[in-house]
C-alpha atoms as one frame of an Amber mdcrd trajectory, in Angstrom:
protein
 -10.337  -6.183  42.745 -13.805  -5.078  41.666 -12.466  -1.904  39.982  -9.956
  -3.839  37.849 -12.676  -6.224  36.667 -14.980  -3.306  35.786 -12.231  -1.532
  33.801 -11.465  -4.709  31.816 -15.160  -5.215  31.087 -15.519  -1.614  29.842
 -12.364  -1.916  27.719 -13.660  -5.132  26.096 -16.955  -3.431  25.197 -15.085
  -0.394  23.873 -12.762  -2.526  21.706 -15.711  -4.558  20.426 -17.536  -1.348
  19.423 -14.431  -0.051  17.611 -14.035  -3.388  15.797 -17.712  -3.476  14.813
 -17.663   0.140  13.589 -14.479  -0.503  11.580 -15.997  -3.594   9.956 -19.207
  -1.775   9.009 -17.287   1.231   7.682 -14.879  -0.898   5.624 -17.613  -3.092
   4.137 -19.639  -0.079   2.951 -16.792   1.634   1.148 -16.087  -0.711  -1.739
 -16.610  -0.169  -5.446 -20.242  -0.472  -6.593 -19.384  -2.879  -9.419 -18.732
  -6.503  -8.426 -15.109  -7.601  -7.987 -15.418 -10.349 -10.619 -16.597  -7.947
 -13.301 -14.176  -5.222 -12.253 -11.295  -7.697 -12.648 -12.259  -8.209 -16.322
 -11.894  -4.508 -17.166  -8.840  -2.722 -18.532  -8.532   0.514 -16.500  -6.030
   1.956 -18.973  -8.777   2.308 -21.609 -10.303   5.773 -21.337 -13.681   6.967
 -22.534 -12.031   9.577 -24.770  -9.838   6.952 -26.431 -12.675   4.484 -27.009
 -15.187   7.093 -28.214 -12.915   7.962 -31.161 -13.327   4.468 -32.633 -15.559
   2.157 -30.534 -15.544  -0.624 -33.147 -11.832  -1.229 -32.450 -12.632  -2.124
 -28.836 -15.587  -4.504 -29.405 -15.812  -7.138 -26.700 -13.807  -5.163 -24.094
 -15.400  -4.654 -20.674 -15.386  -1.095 -19.302 -16.822   0.773 -16.321 -18.268
   4.175 -17.170 -20.618   6.513 -15.400 -22.470   9.753 -15.723 -25.866  11.391
 -15.780 -28.880   9.892 -17.539 -30.092  12.091 -20.389 -33.015   9.897 -21.382
 -34.406   6.367 -21.174 -35.503   4.900 -24.504 -37.682   1.764 -24.478 -37.293
  -0.271 -27.671 -39.907  -2.280 -29.571 -38.129  -5.592 -28.863 -38.464  -5.135
 -25.072 -34.921  -3.891 -24.488 -34.071  -0.466 -23.077 -31.454   2.081 -24.127
 -30.043   4.586 -21.650 -28.439   7.719 -23.084 -25.789   8.870 -20.597 -23.596
  11.972 -20.396 -20.161  10.640 -19.360 -18.489  11.875 -16.184 -15.280  10.627
 -14.553 -15.696   8.171 -11.679 -14.511   8.407  -8.073 -12.594   5.534  -6.451
 -15.957   4.000  -5.443 -17.308   4.338  -8.967 -19.568   7.331  -8.330 -19.814
   9.798 -11.243 -18.315  13.203 -10.427 -19.628  16.298 -12.158 -16.838  18.152
 -13.958 -16.460  21.135 -16.237 -14.897  19.214 -19.126 -17.264  16.799 -20.837
 -15.935  13.786 -22.726 -19.176  12.946 -24.517 -22.207  10.667 -24.395 -22.705
   6.914 -24.590 -25.545   4.418 -24.860 -26.246   1.476 -22.585 -28.265  -1.416
 -23.994 -30.133  -3.238 -21.230 -31.540  -6.582 -22.396 -34.686  -6.070 -20.377
 -37.594  -3.668 -20.119 -36.718  -1.152 -17.399 -39.151   0.914 -15.406 -38.031
   4.417 -16.475 -38.778   6.082 -13.111 -35.441   5.166 -11.417 -33.621   6.174
 -14.628 -35.061   9.673 -14.996 -33.130  12.515 -16.558 -30.448  13.703 -14.152
 -29.984  10.429 -12.239 -26.376   9.334 -11.841 -25.442   5.830 -12.932 -22.356
   3.642 -12.993 -22.347   0.996 -15.712 -20.145  -2.025 -16.337 -20.634  -3.268
 -19.857 -19.198  -4.837 -22.955 -18.419  -2.531 -25.871 -20.626  -3.406 -28.848
 -19.358  -0.751 -31.260 -21.221   2.463 -32.030 -24.597   3.791 -33.160 -25.510
   7.006 -34.948 -28.120   9.154 -33.260 -30.424   8.915 -36.275 -30.663   5.120
 -35.726 -31.967   5.578 -32.198 -34.644   8.203 -31.762 -35.662  11.583 -33.171
 -34.896  13.110 -29.744 -31.177  12.279 -30.036 -28.550  14.155 -32.031 -28.751
  12.517 -35.496 -25.070  13.055 -36.360 -23.577  11.997 -33.011 -21.781   8.619
 -32.969 -22.510   6.984 -29.604 -20.286   4.272 -28.130 -22.650   1.377 -27.300
 -22.317  -0.803 -24.189 -24.174  -4.042 -23.505 -24.865  -3.744 -19.771 -23.538
  -6.298 -17.310 -24.250  -4.216 -14.188 -25.990  -0.869 -13.730 -25.826   1.002
 -10.431 -28.247   3.897  -9.872 -27.018   6.403  -7.308 -29.435   7.783  -4.750
 -29.549  11.547  -4.582 -29.109  12.656  -1.011 -30.168  16.086   0.121 -28.689
  17.555   3.281 -31.005  20.224   4.736 -28.351  22.100   6.744 -25.558  21.943
   4.187 -23.985  25.158   2.888 -23.347  23.434  -0.453 -26.226  24.117  -2.874
 -28.247  21.182  -4.123 -27.285  20.477  -7.757 -30.815  19.502  -8.767 -34.285
  19.320  -7.297 -35.670  16.066  -5.919 -39.382  16.820  -6.081 -41.749  14.399
  -7.700 -39.904  11.094  -7.451 -38.761   8.622  -4.857 -35.041   8.359  -4.162
 -33.722   5.053  -5.469 -30.361   3.342  -5.293 -29.743  -0.127  -6.582 -27.711
  -2.445  -8.776 -28.934  -4.479 -11.732 -26.751  -7.470 -12.660 -27.131  -9.383
 -15.918
């Protein structure tokens, strides 16, 4: 009688642990952009298609990602992020590829601390297409002839760079000199 009770008690604890682990695993594996904003996007619109004529798509909501090239504070207190576009994984994480589609700008209606948005940081951005800007309108450090698609940010997710000390895969960039940061800004 005692053995049967002990087995049932152990099985209940085991099933509870499996349930708890499954819940934690499933809740941490969603897309980084909120469901409400993601529902407003048109996934059939590609970066390549929009970058040819961004003014045609004004007002559309898109989710793009890539690597920060530079952070440009503006005189009016806003911030521009220049981003090299990369395709996104199912979670929305930018994946480095050989073929580059181009660059885009993200207008953040706020002054951002540039340290989390340093060159090389990966970001995922949900934003509204505002048209385009020529590089000469932005900053002398940008390509003056390049026509950037411009997004007004709704959400910006900064990906934390994780380094695995015993991995056989080489680290794609060094992490010295700054604190790892991962977070989401919603506007």
